[in-house]
C-alpha positions as CSV (number, residue, x, y, z in Angstrom):
1,X,-141.7,-88.7,-64.6
2,X,-138.0,-88.4,-64.0
3,X,-136.8,-85.4,-61.9
4,X,-133.4,-83.8,-61.4
5,X,-133.3,-84.3,-57.6
6,X,-130.0,-83.7,-56.0
7,X,-127.7,-86.7,-55.1
8,X,-125.7,-84.5,-52.7
9,X,-125.9,-83.5,-49.0
10,X,-127.7,-80.4,-48.1
11,X,-126.7,-78.1,-45.2
12,X,-129.8,-76.6,-43.6
13,X,-127.8,-73.9,-41.8
14,X,-126.1,-72.6,-44.9
15,X,-128.4,-73.5,-47.9
16,X,-127.1,-70.7,-50.2
17,X,-123.4,-71.6,-49.6
18,X,-124.2,-75.3,-50.0
19,X,-125.9,-74.7,-53.3
20,X,-123.0,-72.6,-54.6
21,X,-120.4,-75.2,-53.4
22,X,-122.3,-78.0,-55.0
23,X,-122.5,-76.3,-58.3
24,X,-118.8,-75.7,-58.3
25,X,-117.9,-79.3,-57.1
26,X,-120.4,-81.4,-59.1
27,X,-118.6,-84.0,-61.3
28,X,-119.7,-86.8,-63.6
29,X,-118.2,-89.6,-65.6
30,X,-118.6,-90.1,-69.4
31,X,-117.3,-93.1,-71.3
32,X,-117.8,-94.8,-74.6
33,X,-118.9,-98.4,-74.7
34,X,-118.9,-100.6,-77.8
35,X,-120.3,-104.1,-78.4
36,X,-117.4,-106.0,-80.0
37,X,-119.5,-108.1,-82.3
38,X,-123.2,-108.6,-81.7
39,X,-125.4,-107.3,-78.8
40,X,-129.0,-108.0,-77.8
41,X,-130.9,-106.0,-75.2
42,X,-133.8,-108.4,-75.0
43,X,-137.2,-106.8,-74.8
44,X,-139.1,-108.0,-71.7
45,X,-142.3,-108.4,-73.7
46,X,-140.9,-110.4,-76.7
47,X,-141.8,-114.1,-76.8
48,X,-141.9,-115.9,-80.1
49,X,-139.2,-113.6,-81.6
50,X,-136.5,-112.2,-79.2
51,X,-136.4,-108.5,-80.1
52,X,-133.8,-106.0,-78.9
53,X,-134.1,-102.5,-77.5
54,X,-132.1,-100.0,-79.6
55,X,-130.2,-98.8,-76.6
56,X,-129.1,-100.4,-73.3
57,X,-131.9,-99.8,-70.7
58,X,-131.2,-97.9,-67.5
59,X,-131.4,-101.2,-65.7
60,X,-128.7,-102.7,-67.9
61,X,-126.4,-99.8,-67.3
62,X,-126.8,-100.1,-63.6
63,X,-126.1,-103.8,-63.8
64,X,-123.0,-103.1,-65.9
65,X,-121.7,-100.6,-63.3
66,X,-122.5,-103.1,-60.5
67,X,-120.5,-105.8,-62.4
68,X,-117.6,-103.3,-62.6
69,X,-117.7,-102.9,-58.8
70,X,-118.1,-106.6,-58.1
71,X,-121.5,-106.3,-56.5
72,X,-123.6,-109.5,-56.3
73,X,-126.4,-110.4,-58.7
74,X,-129.7,-108.7,-57.9
75,X,-128.0,-106.1,-55.7
76,X,-130.1,-102.9,-55.8
77,X,-127.6,-100.7,-54.1
78,X,-127.0,-98.5,-57.1
79,X,-130.7,-98.1,-58.1
80,X,-131.1,-94.7,-56.3
81,X,-127.5,-93.7,-56.2
82,X,-126.9,-92.9,-59.9
83,X,-128.2,-90.6,-62.6
84,X,-127.7,-92.0,-66.1
85,X,-127.6,-90.4,-69.5
86,X,-127.3,-92.3,-72.8
87,X,-126.2,-91.2,-76.2
88,X,-126.4,-93.6,-79.2
89,X,-123.3,-93.1,-81.3
90,X,-123.9,-96.1,-83.6
91,X,-126.8,-98.5,-83.3
92,X,-128.4,-98.5,-86.8
93,X,-127.4,-101.9,-88.1
94,X,-129.5,-104.9,-87.0
95,X,-129.9,-108.5,-88.1
96,X,-131.6,-111.7,-87.0
97,X,-130.3,-115.2,-86.3
98,X,-131.9,-118.6,-85.6
99,X,-130.9,-119.8,-82.1
100,X,-131.9,-122.5,-79.7
101,X,-133.4,-121.5,-76.4
102,X,-133.2,-123.8,-73.4
103,X,-135.9,-123.8,-70.8
104,X,-133.9,-123.9,-67.6
105,X,-136.7,-122.9,-65.2
106,X,-139.1,-125.7,-64.6
107,X,-142.7,-125.1,-63.6
108,X,-143.1,-128.5,-62.1
109,X,-144.1,-128.6,-58.4
110,X,-141.7,-131.4,-57.5
111,X,-138.1,-130.4,-58.2
112,X,-135.7,-133.1,-59.4
113,X,-132.3,-133.3,-61.1
114,X,-132.5,-133.1,-64.9
115,X,-129.9,-134.0,-67.4
116,X,-131.8,-132.8,-70.4
117,X,-133.8,-129.5,-70.7
118,X,-136.5,-128.8,-73.3
119,X,-135.5,-126.4,-76.1
120,X,-137.1,-124.6,-79.0
121,X,-135.7,-122.8,-82.1
122,X,-136.3,-119.1,-82.1
123,X,-135.3,-116.0,-84.1
124,X,-133.2,-113.5,-82.1
125,X,-132.6,-109.9,-83.2
126,X,-129.2,-108.4,-82.5
127,X,-127.4,-105.1,-83.0
128,X,-124.1,-105.1,-85.0
129,X,-121.2,-103.3,-83.3
130,X,-123.4,-100.8,-81.4
131,X,-121.6,-97.9,-79.7
132,X,-122.9,-95.6,-77.0
133,X,-121.7,-92.8,-74.8
134,X,-122.8,-93.2,-71.2
135,X,-123.0,-90.4,-68.6
136,X,-122.9,-91.1,-64.9
137,X,-123.7,-88.7,-62.0
138,X,-123.2,-89.9,-58.4
139,X,-121.8,-88.9,-55.0
140,X,-118.1,-88.1,-54.9
141,X,-116.9,-91.3,-53.2
142,X,-119.0,-93.6,-55.4
143,X,-118.0,-91.7,-58.5
144,X,-114.3,-92.3,-57.7
145,X,-114.9,-96.0,-57.2
146,X,-116.8,-96.3,-60.5
147,X,-114.0,-94.4,-62.3
148,X,-111.4,-96.7,-60.9
149,X,-113.3,-99.9,-61.7
150,X,-114.2,-98.9,-65.2
151,X,-110.5,-99.0,-65.9
152,X,-109.9,-102.1,-63.7
153,X,-113.2,-104.0,-63.3
154,X,-113.7,-106.7,-60.7
155,X,-115.2,-109.1,-63.3
156,X,-115.2,-109.5,-67.1
157,X,-117.7,-107.0,-68.6
158,X,-120.5,-107.6,-70.9
159,X,-123.6,-105.6,-72.0
160,X,-126.9,-107.3,-72.7
161,X,-126.3,-111.1,-72.8
162,X,-123.4,-112.7,-70.9
163,X,-121.6,-113.5,-74.2
164,X,-121.8,-109.9,-75.5
165,X,-118.4,-108.6,-74.6
166,X,-117.6,-104.9,-74.8
167,X,-114.8,-102.4,-75.1
168,X,-114.6,-99.2,-73.0
169,X,-112.9,-96.1,-74.2
170,X,-112.6,-92.4,-73.4
171,X,-113.3,-92.6,-69.7
172,X,-113.3,-89.1,-68.2
173,X,-114.3,-87.4,-65.0
174,X,-115.8,-84.0,-66.0
175,X,-117.1,-81.0,-64.1
176,X,-120.9,-80.8,-64.6
177,X,-123.6,-78.3,-63.8
178,X,-127.4,-78.2,-64.1
179,X,-128.6,-76.3,-67.1
180,X,-131.7,-75.8,-69.4
181,X,-131.7,-76.0,-73.1
182,X,-133.7,-77.2,-76.1
183,X,-130.5,-78.6,-77.7
184,X,-129.9,-82.0,-76.2
185,X,-127.0,-84.4,-76.9
186,X,-128.5,-87.6,-75.5
187,X,-131.7,-89.6,-75.4
188,X,-134.5,-87.7,-73.8
189,X,-137.8,-88.6,-72.0
190,X,-141.0,-88.2,-73.9
191,X,-142.0,-88.2,-77.6
192,X,-140.1,-85.7,-79.8
193,X,-139.6,-85.1,-83.5
194,X,-136.8,-86.6,-85.6
195,X,-136.3,-89.4,-83.0
196,X,-136.8,-93.1,-82.7
197,X,-139.4,-93.7,-79.9
198,X,-138.8,-96.6,-77.5
199,X,-140.2,-97.7,-74.2
200,X,-137.4,-99.1,-72.0
201,X,-136.9,-100.4,-68.5
202,X,-135.9,-97.8,-65.9
203,X,-135.8,-99.5,-62.5
204,X,-137.1,-102.5,-60.6
205,X,-139.3,-102.5,-57.5
206,X,-137.4,-103.5,-54.3
207,X,-138.8,-107.0,-54.4
208,X,-137.8,-107.2,-58.1
209,X,-141.3,-108.4,-59.1
210,X,-142.3,-105.3,-61.1
211,X,-140.5,-103.0,-63.5
212,X,-140.9,-99.3,-64.2
213,X,-140.5,-98.2,-67.8
214,X,-139.9,-94.9,-69.5
215,X,-140.9,-93.7,-73.0
216,X,-137.8,-92.1,-74.5
217,X,-136.8,-90.5,-77.8
218,X,-133.5,-91.5,-79.4
219,X,-132.3,-88.7,-81.7
220,X,-131.4,-89.5,-85.3
221,X,-128.6,-86.9,-85.0
222,X,-127.1,-84.7,-82.3
223,X,-128.0,-82.3,-80.9
224,X,-131.7,-82.8,-81.2
225,X,-133.7,-79.6,-81.2
226,X,-136.7,-79.7,-79.0
227,X,-139.8,-77.5,-79.0
228,X,-139.0,-76.2,-75.5
229,X,-136.2,-76.2,-73.1
230,X,-135.7,-79.0,-70.6
231,X,-133.6,-79.5,-67.5
232,X,-130.3,-81.5,-67.9
233,X,-126.7,-81.5,-67.0
234,X,-123.9,-79.9,-69.0
235,X,-120.9,-82.3,-69.5
236,X,-118.4,-79.9,-71.1
237,X,-120.2,-78.6,-74.2
238,X,-122.9,-81.3,-74.2
239,X,-126.3,-80.9,-72.5
240,X,-127.4,-84.3,-71.4
241,X,-130.7,-85.5,-70.0
242,X,-130.1,-87.8,-67.1
243,X,-132.4,-89.9,-65.0
């Protein structure tokens, strides 16, 4: 279960003033991201057919931000530093293609140099020009770095596979505040009516050998009306569930 634990410092001597100041100072980033042509968020459990998640998993968004900042591969620095919200703006159109998959990792005990790798034909599912709105909550200094690097990234950016280039638009720093509502403008944890249900990766264990997943509901239209109020963060007029 995802909680709305604070990412900010707490003053034990003045807890009331701290909470008031935090509510007044909390900020977040929102930006739109679009796959320029085709995008595939490969399902970890797919084998004979490479299926795609309908939205970028939380792990993918963290990797995307890490790439913006120039962090090294498999750096878990951001894993507990960010809260992330996702809104699917356009992800309805899908297709499949026949591709050739190379087996680059050998299971042979004795390692040796290879010029040729085994391959196999396989169908791959992809999304056509998907577009999402991403919401980021972080500490003040990290938020400023992310805002700067979204506009001037350290490396070329992609989402999903390394050839899936993206465009970023409408980058904003917004005042935010915790709130409760049954009208939500993002994906939300759990199973809800009028939504597509998906189970997507949330975070890795520290040794990267296991993966925690969340069941989420992707609304068909926004805002989605839930049966009861849930906790979230208000980005302007939008109430967003972040995790």
